[in-house]
N, C-alpha and C positions, 0 to 999 in steps of 0.2 A: 494334456498329457498327465497321467498320475505318477509323480516322482515321489510317491510315499514309500514304494516297494525297495528292497535292497539290491536284489539281483534277479537279473532275467537272462534267458539264453536266447541268442540271436545266431542266424545262420549268415557266416560271410559270403562274400563274392566266392571263394574257393570252394564252398560248401562245407566247411567245417563249422563246428559249433563253439561260439564264444559266450563267455560269461561275462554280462556286462552290470556293473553297479550304477543303475539308474539315478539313485538318490545322490551319489557323490558326482556323478556326470552333471546332474541338473545344479547342484550348488556351484560347480564349476562355471556353468554357462551363466547363472545370475551375477556370480564374481566377475566374471569377464565384461557382461552388459554393464553393470556399475562402474567398472573401471574406464570402460571405454566413454562412458558419459560423464566421468568424473563426478559420481555420486559417491559420497563417502558416508558410511554408516557404523554405527557401533555394533557388533555381533550380538552383544548381549541385549540389545532393543528387540531383536527378532521381528523385524520390519517385515511386511509382506513383499513378495517379489514385484518388482518394478513392471509395469507395463511397457510394450514395444509399440503398440498403436492403440488408437482409440477405439478401435473394434473390440479391443479386448476388454473396454468397460461394459460392453454388451454381454459378451460370452462369459465373463468372469463375475460380473456384478450385476448383470440384468437391468442396466439402466433402460429408460424408455426409448422408443424409436425415434420421438419428438426430441428428446434431450439430445440424443446422437445426432440428429439431423441438424440441430442448432450449432453443435460444434464444427466450425468450418475451417479450422487449422489442420493443416496437412499431416504432420506428425508431432507427437508430445515432446516437449523439451524436456531436460533433464529433471529439472524441479517438478514436472507434471509427472513424469514415469513414476517418481516414488511416493509424492504426496496424494497424487489421486487414489492409488489403493490403499494407502495408510488411512485416509479420510473415510474413504468408502466402507472400510472396516471399523471405522468409529474409534480410530486411535488418537489420542492426544498426542501432539507433536510440537516440536520446534524445527522450523526450515529455514536454512540460510541459503540465499542464491541471488545473483546479480540483478540490479535493476534491469527490467526489460527482458527478463528469462520466462515471462509467462507465470508468475506466481498467483495473479489474479485468477486466472482459469483454474489454477490448481486447488483451490479452495472453493470457488464459486461452484463449479460443476458437483462435487460431491453435495454441497449443501441442497442445492437444487434437486438433487436426486432423494435425499433423506426426506425433504420437505414434500416433495411430489408423493412420496410413499405413504407418509403418516401426517396429512395436512388436518389441523385442527382450526375450525372455524373461529375468527375473533380470538386467536391467540398468537402473541408474538413468540416464534420459535428460534430465530437465529439473528444475530447481531454481528455486523462487521465494523470493526473500529478502525479508523486511519487518523493521522495526524493533522491533516490540514483538510478545507473545504475543496480545493481543487482536486485533490486524489479522491476524496468521497465522491465526486460527481464524476471522476474517470472511471471509477469502480462501477459505480452505478449503471454508467452506461454500458459496460460489460455485462453486468447482471441482466440488464433489459433486454439485451441482445440474445442471451443463452436462455431466458425463460419464456421466449415466444412459444405460444401454443401451450404452456404448461399452465396448470391450475395452481400457481403460485403467485401471491401478491407481495411484490417487494416494494419498498418505499425509500427515498432519500430524504433524511430529517433536514429540513431548512433551517435558516439562521433565526433566532429569536427576535433580529432586527426586523425581520421581514412581516410587519403587522400592516393592516390596511392604512393608506394615506391619511384617513379621518382621524386615526389616532393621535397625530401630532396636533391637528387643530382641537380635537377634543381635549388633550393634555393642556393646552394654554387655557382653556375655559376652566378646566378644574383647578390649574393652579392659581388663576383668579379668584376662583371660589375660595380655595385655602387661605388667601390674603384677607378676603372679604369676610368670611364666615368661621374661619379658625377651625375648619373640619378637616385637619390635616391626616387623622388616623382613617376616618371613613373614605376620603378622596384616595389615600393610598391603597387599601384594601381593594376599592373599587377598581382602580387603574390596574393593580396588580393582576386581578382576576380577568379583565377585560383583554390584557395582553396575552395572558396564558390561554384564554379561550380562542384568540386569534392564531397562536401558535400551535396548540394541539388539535385544531380544527383542520390543519394541512393534511393529516393523515386519514382523516374520514374514518373508515372500518380499519380495524386494527390489522397491520400487515403481517405477512409470515416471517419477512426479512427485512431487517432495518439496517440501512448503511448511513453512518454518521461520524461525526467527530467527538471525542470524550465530553467536551464542554457543553455541547449542545444537549447531550443525553443526560448529563449530571444536573443541568438546568431542570430538565422535566423531574428528575428523581427529587430533587429538593423542594418541590412544591407540596403544599398541603391543602386537598388531599394529593397524594401522588397520582398523576395522570397516565402512568403507564406501569403495568404489572410485568416484571421480568422473572418472577419466581418459577415460570414454567419454561424458560428459554433452554433450548436444547444445545444449542451451540453458540460460542463466542470465538469469533476469529479476530485477531488483532495483527493487522498489516503494519509494516514499518515499526516494529516492536521496539527495536533499539532507541528510537525517539521518543516513545511513549515511555520508557522506563528512565530517561535521562535524570530530570531534576526531581528533588525531594522537598523543594519549599511547597508551602501551602498553595493551593490553586494550581499546581503544577499538573503536566500530564500523568505523572506518577499517582499523585493524590487522586485525581479523577478516574484513573484506571482503576484504583483500590475501591473506590466507591461503587463502579460498575460491577467489579467482581464480586463484591459483597451483596449486590442486588440479584445477581445471577445464583439464586442459592438452591436452585432444583437438584436434587440427588443425582439425576442422569445427566448433567450438564457435562458437555465436551468442548475442549479449549483446543485452538490451534494459534500458533505465533510463527508469523513469518518476518523475516528481515533480509536486507541486501548486505548487512555488516554483522559482526560478531561481537558480542559483549558477554564477558564471562559471568557478569552479574545476572543476565536473562537466563543463562543456562542454568546458572544455580537456583534462580527463582522457580524455573520449570521443574527442575527435578524435586525440589521441595513441596511446591504446590499442585502439580498435575498429576493424573493417576497414570503410573506406568509410561511416561511419556517417551515418544521416540525423537532421537535428534539426529538429524542430518544435514549436511551442507553440500553445496555444489562448488567445484573448483578448489581454490585456495581462500581461507578466511582473511578479509580484509586487505586484499589484493586486488589492484587494478588489472583488468584484463589485457592480454598482450596485444589485442588488435587496437588499442589506444596508445598513440604516440604522444609522449609527454616531454616538454621541454621546461627548462628553467632559466629565466631572464634576471640577472642581478641589476637592479635598477635604483639601488641607493633608496633614497626618500620619495615623497610622493611626485617630486618635480620629475623624477626619472621615470615613474610609472606613467605619468602623463605624457613623456615623451615617447615612451614605447607605444602606447595607444594611439598616438598620432602617427608614427611611422606604421603601425598596423593597418590603420584605417586608409592613409594615403597611399600605401602600398597595393591597395585594392584587396578585398576579402570577399570571402562567400558567406552570404547570410544564411541562417540567423547565427548570432553570437550570443553567449550568455556570459555576463560578467559578474561574478560573485564578491560580494562584500561581507562584512561581518556583522554589521548593525544598520538599523535603519537610518540613523543620521549620515552613516557613510554612504549607504545607497543614494541619499538626496545628494550629498557633496560630488559623489563621482558622477552620477547622472547629469548634473548641471554641467560639468565639464564635457562629458561625452556628447551631450546635446549639441555643443559647438561644433563637433566635427561631424556629427550624424544628426541633423534635425528631427529625423523620425524614430530615433532612440526613446525608450520608455523606461519608466521606474516601476518595480514590483516589490511589495512588502506587506506585511500581515495588517498593517493599520490603515490600508485603503479600504473604502466601503466596498461591500460585495459586489455590488453592480459594475464598478470601476474595475475589481479584479477579475471579474467574468469577461469584461470587455477586452482586457489586455489579454487574457489567456486566448480568447476567440482569434484576435489579431495576430498573435503570435503564431497560433495553430495554423493559420492563412498565410504565416510568412509575409505578412504586412508589417512587421516590427523587425527591423533589420538587426537591432541591438539591444538587448534588455539587460539592464543593471538590476540586480535582485539579491535580496538576503537568502538565507538557506532555507527558506520557506519552499524554494523551487526545487530544492536538491532532494526531496523526500517523495520518490515513487513516480514522478510525473515524466510520461514517454512523449518526446518531441523528436522531430528531425533536426539534429543541431550540428553546425559544421566546426563550431570552435567553443571551448570554454576558457574563459580568463579568470583565473583565482586573483583577481586584484589585491585582495587581503588574504593573508595567510590562515588557512582553516584553523580551528582550535584543537582539531583532532585528526587523526588518521581516518577514522570512520566518516568524517564529516567530508574529508578529502575523497574519499572512494566514492561517496554518494553524489558529490558534485561531478565528477567526471563520469559518473554513471549515467549521465542525461544522454550520452551518446548511443548507450546500449538499447536501441529500439530494436525490437524482436525481428521486423521484417528486413533489417539491414545487417544482421550479424555474419551473414555468410562472407561476404568480401569486402569487409569495411576496413579502412585503415584512415583514422582522423587523429587530429593534433590538440593536445592541451598546452596551453602556455601558463606558467606560474609565475606570477610576479611576487617577488620577495624583498626584503630589504636586506642589504649586506651586514646589518647587524643582527638578523635573526640568525 
């Protein structure tokens, strides 16, 4: 419908002539659609109209038949309704939406469309940054599904630790050579280049789209010579951006993001930030450094959704928390359960206790080796682990079917709490779900 005109004449059922301002009528319809979907926008951002079905992507933006066929979801979620047209029109944006609301598809579909339209051989064109390895793998699986049959080459950047087994043996030989021949510098340079070659060889041909954590990408950027050219990157998407903006100390996510942002120096770069929680600092940064960014959010900022039932148990000290856990497990429970703690040391301590109640319980944190983390993730997804004690590494963007979240330690911020209980919000179950959250706190708190 052309809603650019001001007034048209229509014939009513009674046969009389009525004058209708279609422009005002259309604005009213769009406002009604956004209100119904809890999409909150700023009028001055002049965001494009939201879509109502994925077929609108074909009629309005001309996405390919193959890409449309790869989209197997029934209806777009609110964040997809607004983010898809914004990114397809190459707007820079900050989008806030709950975990499990479909943010991944909201940025992957536009990226694949733009890459499919103007693919450049042997040229990295898009980067998706996420805070954890597990989330990177989850997003890459979604990218892989959506780019079936497209001439787009995505890649998941693997760990710098993933070098061939011969490296460890070779390192011992070289270290012995250092002791015997005092060739520290030569050996150091040789080994560094050997590991870098093993790392960059994973990619083979230069991919169109790279999914990675910041530290892995910064590792490559800091090599001499640099093994990755990001000067012509067209898109930089940052998922769970509130986590990446948190710390300001050296080697933090924030400093790594600054390095990557500087490396993406092309004049036509477009950036998009997605998050489940709101940080005023992120919005300020967005307004300062992005080009006429659009900001919108779904629902209420930093609020838990009404479909999650929350309970508070006053347990005193750790002995009270242990008693509450004993009662929970002894009373019968529905697996799987996530038990959140604040530190790695606490994770080990609570895990040792929980294992006495449930022998199949596991512990998850960032200091585990990657193959150990992968094994736990796979077992947890298959519901072979009934109780998982974890740090907040598990609270950032991971989608699993969870029956209960226990905040064994009080989270340090409201945003962390919202992210923790957001583990419930798996998209496929949002229609008729009523789940529980138990929050164990000290009376002194």
